[in-house]
N, C-alpha and C positions, 0 to 999 in steps of 0.2 A: 740515809739521802734517795735511795732510792723508794722506802715505805714512805716516808714523808709525802713524795711527789706523787704516789699510788694513793694515798689515802687522800690527797688533797683532789686527785683527780677522781675518785669513787664517789666522793660524798659534793664534790660540785654540784649535783642538784641540791643541797640544802645549802650550797652558797649561793642562793641567790641573788641577778644583781637587782636592784631596790629605785627607788624613785628617788632614793635621798643621796646626792652627789656625793657627797662629803663622807659617808659611809662607803661607798663603791671606792672614793679614792683610797680610802684607809686600807680597806681588804688590800685592795690591786698595791700599794706601796708595800704592805706587809710580807705579801706573796712573794712581789718582786726583790723583796731585800733578801731572802730565801735566796732565790733565784741569782743575784749577783755572788752572794757567799760561794757559792758553785763554780761559777766563771772562775773565782778566784782561786778554786781548791784543782780547775781543769777538768771539771765534769760537766762538758760542755750538752750533751745530750739532755740532761736530766735540768739544767740550768736554761734550755729551751723551751721545756715542759712548761717550767714554773712561771717563764715570761710570758708564754701564752695565755695561761690562767689569768696573770696579771691583768693582762691588754683588753681582756674578755670582760674585767669589770672597769678599766680606764683606760682607755686609750691617749694617754699623754705623752709629748714628746720623747720624754726621756727614755722609757719602756719601748715605744716605737724604734725610737734610733738604735737602741739597746738589742731586741730582735735583729733589726736588719744586718747588723753587724754580725750576730751569733748565726743568722743565716746565712750571710757571707763566708765565714770562717767552717762552715760545715757543709758549704757546697751547695744549701738547699737554693738555690737561684729562682725558681718560681716564685717562691713564698716571698723572697726579698723583693724580686720584681712589682710582685701586685702591693709590698707596701710602700714602696717607693712613689708608684705610680699613684696612692693615693694620698701621699706628702701633701701637704700643702706648701711646706716654705722649699721654693726649689733653688738651693743654693749649691754651692758648687759640689762639695761633699754628694748631697743628694742626687746630683743629677751624675756625678762619674761612675757613683756606687748602681745606679741603673743603668749607665751603659754596662758596666761590666755583667751585671745581670742578664740585661739583654744579649750579651757578647754568647754568655756561655749557656743561653737559651736557644741560641742560632736566631736571634729577629732581627730584620734589618735596621739600619740608620743607629747602630750603636756608633760607628764614627761620628755620625753629626751631635749625639749627646756629650760625647767628650770633650768634641770639640769646642761645645757650648760650655762646656764646665773650666774649661781650660783659658775661655777669654772671661768668665766670672770672675777666676782667681788665679793669674798666671804664674802666684808665688807659693801654688799647694802641693805639696808633694804628692800625696796622695792622687792628685789628679794627673800629675804627670806621668807616677808608677803605671796607673788605671791605661792613660793615652799608649802607657808603651807597651801592654798589654795587648791593646787593639792593635799594634802596630804587627808585633809579633803573630798574633792571629791572621791576621792579611797576609803575612809571609808563609802559613802552614797552608794557605786556601789552595785547594788542587786547580784552583782559577788563575791563581796567578803564576806568571811568565816570570823568565829573567828578568825582564826588566823591572816589572812590577813588586819581585821579589829584590831586587837590589834597594828599591827604591825606600821598600816598608822596613828594609835592616833599617837602612841609616835612619830613617825617622825613628825605628826604636831606638837606636843607638842615640839619637840625640834627645829622644824623651825621657829615656833612663841617666843624661847627663842633666839634664833637667831639675829631674826630681834630686839628683845626691847634691845639685847645687842648692836646692833649697832644703837640704838637711832631711831627707828623708832616710829615716832609720828604726820607724814604727806604723802602721802596727806589724807584729809579727806574721799575722796570716797570711797580710797581704805581701810582702817581701817573698814569704813561701811558695804563695801563686806564683808570684813574678820569676822567681828563678826558677822552678819548675816551666814555665811558659818558655824561659828564652833556652834551655837545654832542649824541650821539644823542639825548638826551631834551630838545633845546633847551634846554638849562641851558644857555647859553653862560657867561653869568659866572662861574658853579661852574668849570666848563672853564679858563678863565681864569686863576682863581685855584691852581688845583691845578699850570698850568705856573709860575706863578709861586715855587711852592711848591720843585720842581723846581731852580730858577737858587739856591736859601738850602744845596741841599746841600753 
């Protein structure tokens, strides 16, 4: 697998993007398939490299979405944010993922973004999960006093309850990050609930 990635990268100068749209799409699809197979085997780092090569040939929505997910999984939030900002389809998923990337790169207005995502699709469990992470981050802020912390904790609990009511049980990487955020905010009970949800997948 590593040899395949290295050979593709080293020969990238010979795999040149042409004016033939169909040819570029075919090359991208072939490389992306290798990337998807590595995702299934748990080889995230090599999968990302392949998907990046595929995306350089054809910026398809499918490859873009896969790259965003992999960047978020591997905590490459700056790269995820860049792709999401360029994304033309501003649906609830993309806006919520952008809010998460903004939060993790210490950018302001992540709260506004996640509120927009919630308004767009109030039945989306992923959106509520990211809303919970944002509330937990408020709790941990040095600028948050007791009143602010109590309000943020209440918001986090409500958001998590909404996520569970919308049958949140995947993606696993988001549940892992959500559980970790709960523990970091000293809400071990919520962290435990997230871990139990992962077992239901």
